[in-house]
VMD Tcl script that draws the C-alpha trace (Angstrom):
set ca {
  {87.17 91.65 82.84}
  {85.16 91.38 86.10}
  {86.82 88.14 87.25}
  {90.21 89.41 86.11}
  {89.88 92.71 87.99}
  {88.43 91.20 91.14}
  {90.54 88.07 91.60}
  {93.63 88.10 89.36}
  {94.59 91.77 89.13}
  {95.15 92.31 92.89}
  {97.68 89.47 92.97}
  {99.35 90.68 89.78}
  {99.66 94.25 91.08}
  {100.96 93.00 94.43}
  {103.80 91.23 92.63}
  {104.67 93.92 90.11}
  {104.45 96.81 92.59}
  {106.76 94.95 94.97}
  {109.63 94.96 92.45}
  {112.95 96.44 93.54}
  {112.59 99.68 91.58}
  {109.21 100.49 93.14}
  {110.38 99.45 96.60}
  {113.37 101.82 96.42}
  {111.02 104.66 95.48}
  {108.76 103.90 98.44}
  {111.78 103.98 100.72}
  {112.56 107.51 99.52}
  {109.27 109.05 100.64}
  {107.27 106.90 103.09}
  {109.64 107.30 106.09}
  {108.98 111.07 106.02}
  {105.34 110.60 107.09}
  {104.51 111.99 110.53}
  {101.58 112.13 112.95}
  {98.12 111.42 111.59}
  {98.70 109.88 108.15}
  {96.34 109.27 105.24}
  {97.60 106.83 102.63}
  {95.71 107.15 99.35}
  {95.74 103.94 97.35}
  {96.82 101.69 100.20}
  {96.55 98.63 97.95}
  {98.10 95.53 99.49}
  {100.07 97.40 102.15}
  {103.43 97.54 100.36}
  {104.31 100.83 102.10}
  {103.82 99.50 105.63}
  {107.41 98.30 106.24}
  {108.78 101.77 105.47}
  {106.77 103.91 107.89}
  {108.77 105.16 110.89}
  {106.78 103.46 113.65}
  {107.79 106.01 116.30}
  {106.63 108.92 114.11}
  {103.17 107.73 112.99}
  {100.27 108.07 115.43}
  {97.60 106.51 113.24}
  {97.21 105.51 109.60}
  {94.03 105.86 107.56}
  {94.32 103.37 104.69}
  {92.16 104.54 101.79}
  {91.56 101.54 99.52}
  {88.30 100.93 97.63}
  {89.14 97.30 96.77}
  {88.33 94.78 99.49}
  {90.44 92.22 97.60}
  {93.51 94.45 97.71}
  {93.02 95.27 101.37}
  {92.60 91.59 102.27}
  {95.99 90.85 100.71}
  {97.57 93.33 103.15}
  {96.68 91.23 106.23}
  {100.14 89.71 106.74}
  {101.82 93.11 106.35}
  {99.42 94.73 108.82}
  {100.00 92.20 111.60}
  {103.38 93.47 112.88}
  {102.44 97.17 112.63}
  {102.34 98.89 116.04}
  {100.24 101.96 115.15}
  {96.46 101.74 114.53}
  {95.22 101.33 110.96}
  {91.73 102.31 109.87}
  {90.44 101.14 106.49}
  {88.61 103.75 104.41}
  {86.75 101.75 101.76}
  {86.16 104.53 99.26}
  {87.63 106.39 96.32}
  {89.93 109.37 96.75}
  {87.50 111.81 95.16}
  {85.46 112.04 98.39}
  {87.57 111.41 101.47}
  {85.50 110.92 104.66}
  {87.83 112.89 106.94}
  {87.55 116.31 108.56}
  {89.16 119.42 107.10}
  {92.76 119.97 108.22}
  {92.87 116.69 110.16}
  {95.97 115.01 108.67}
  {99.64 115.78 109.20}
  {100.76 113.76 106.17}
  {99.20 112.33 103.02}
  {101.10 109.54 101.28}
  {100.32 108.56 97.69}
  {102.52 106.05 95.85}
  {101.82 104.62 92.38}
  {98.14 105.54 92.68}
  {97.66 108.89 90.91}
  {97.97 107.01 87.63}
  {94.77 105.05 88.32}
  {92.46 107.54 90.11}
  {89.67 108.50 87.67}
  {89.38 112.17 88.74}
  {92.86 113.18 89.88}
  {92.07 116.87 90.26}
  {89.17 116.22 92.60}
  {91.20 113.64 94.53}
  {94.16 115.99 94.96}
  {91.81 118.77 96.09}
  {90.46 116.38 98.72}
  {94.00 115.54 99.87}
  {94.73 119.27 100.18}
  {91.50 119.78 102.13}
  {92.32 117.16 104.77}
  {95.92 118.32 105.29}
  {96.65 120.61 108.19}
  {98.48 123.90 107.46}
  {102.10 122.95 106.95}
  {101.19 119.30 106.36}
  {103.01 117.33 103.67}
  {101.89 115.44 100.58}
  {104.51 112.74 100.05}
  {104.42 111.12 96.62}
  {106.19 108.77 94.25}
  {104.60 107.99 90.91}
  {105.40 107.09 87.33}
  {104.12 109.39 84.59}
  {104.66 111.46 81.50}
  {108.18 111.20 80.11}
  {110.16 114.30 79.10}
  {110.98 112.88 75.66}
  {108.30 113.93 73.09}
  {108.67 110.73 71.07}
  {108.18 108.55 74.14}
  {105.23 110.69 75.24}
  {103.54 109.92 71.93}
  {104.00 106.20 72.61}
  {102.63 106.63 76.11}
  {99.48 108.26 74.68}
  {99.06 105.46 72.11}
  {99.55 102.68 74.63}
  {97.47 104.09 77.49}
  {93.99 103.03 76.24}
  {95.04 99.36 76.10}
  {97.26 99.59 79.17}
  {94.36 100.93 81.26}
  {92.33 97.83 80.46}
  {94.99 95.37 81.65}
  {96.52 97.42 84.48}
  {93.51 98.48 86.55}
  {92.98 101.90 84.97}
  {96.65 102.93 85.02}
  {97.57 105.88 82.77}
  {101.12 105.98 81.43}
  {101.14 109.67 80.49}
  {99.91 111.74 83.43}
  {101.81 114.94 84.23}
  {102.26 114.25 87.95}
  {103.96 117.53 89.05}
  {101.51 119.54 86.94}
  {98.50 117.81 88.47}
  {99.81 118.36 92.01}
  {100.60 122.02 91.41}
  {97.25 122.72 89.73}
  {95.47 121.39 92.83}
  {97.01 124.22 94.87}
  {100.10 122.50 96.27}
  {103.56 124.01 96.40}
  {106.19 121.54 95.17}
  {108.75 121.87 97.93}
  {110.94 119.00 96.77}
  {110.52 117.39 93.34}
  {112.68 114.87 91.53}
  {112.19 112.97 88.31}
  {114.21 110.57 86.19}
  {114.14 107.35 84.25}
  {114.58 104.23 86.34}
  {115.28 100.67 85.16}
  {112.40 98.87 83.46}
  {109.91 99.24 80.63}
  {110.45 102.75 79.24}
  {106.80 103.82 78.77}
  {106.14 103.22 82.50}
  {109.49 104.09 84.01}
  {109.82 107.83 84.16}
  {109.36 108.38 87.90}
  {108.48 111.44 89.94}
  {108.86 111.76 93.71}
  {108.98 114.43 96.35}
  {107.13 116.56 98.89}
  {104.40 119.14 98.35}
  {102.71 121.43 100.85}
}
mol new
graphics top color blue
foreach p $ca { graphics top sphere $p radius 0.5 }
foreach p [lrange $ca 0 end-1] q [lrange $ca 1 end] { graphics top cylinder $p $q radius 0.2 }
display resetview
């Protein structure tokens, strides 16, 4: 699994996460980012085209995988605002308290090992009134499908970089102390166990 995770998985995720459904979800939330922005799970830079260049002062790109970050090089080149790579996990973010205006997290909460600690860190670095902007897939509302998500997740995690199919995204965000200001959720086209999507803004 080491060779697969290090060399093959980044390319596979770059392709699958660039599909039309995921891109449309990114377009819903990323343009709302303002000021000093932390992106958690920067990956291969798929969000970069959707930031409003005149609204972002600086972007901190939190991405523990050097292979993923290297694949973002072509997407970083045309960006006009500064980007700083934070090569670490989200459970311990090396930024000052209340230093960010926006935190962006897209299709990453499913893979973070300790989501509660990571979300607490995101809350810590946000300034009062700052926004957590998110789009994620997660636990479906249908009990039968949720059972399938639970059954499939152990195998799915092994092939999809630790991705969980059944995480309660709004519940996790709320339990970390955020107020869900705007929250949407629905099935989108694609494989049903991975295609109940959540997106919105929390403060």
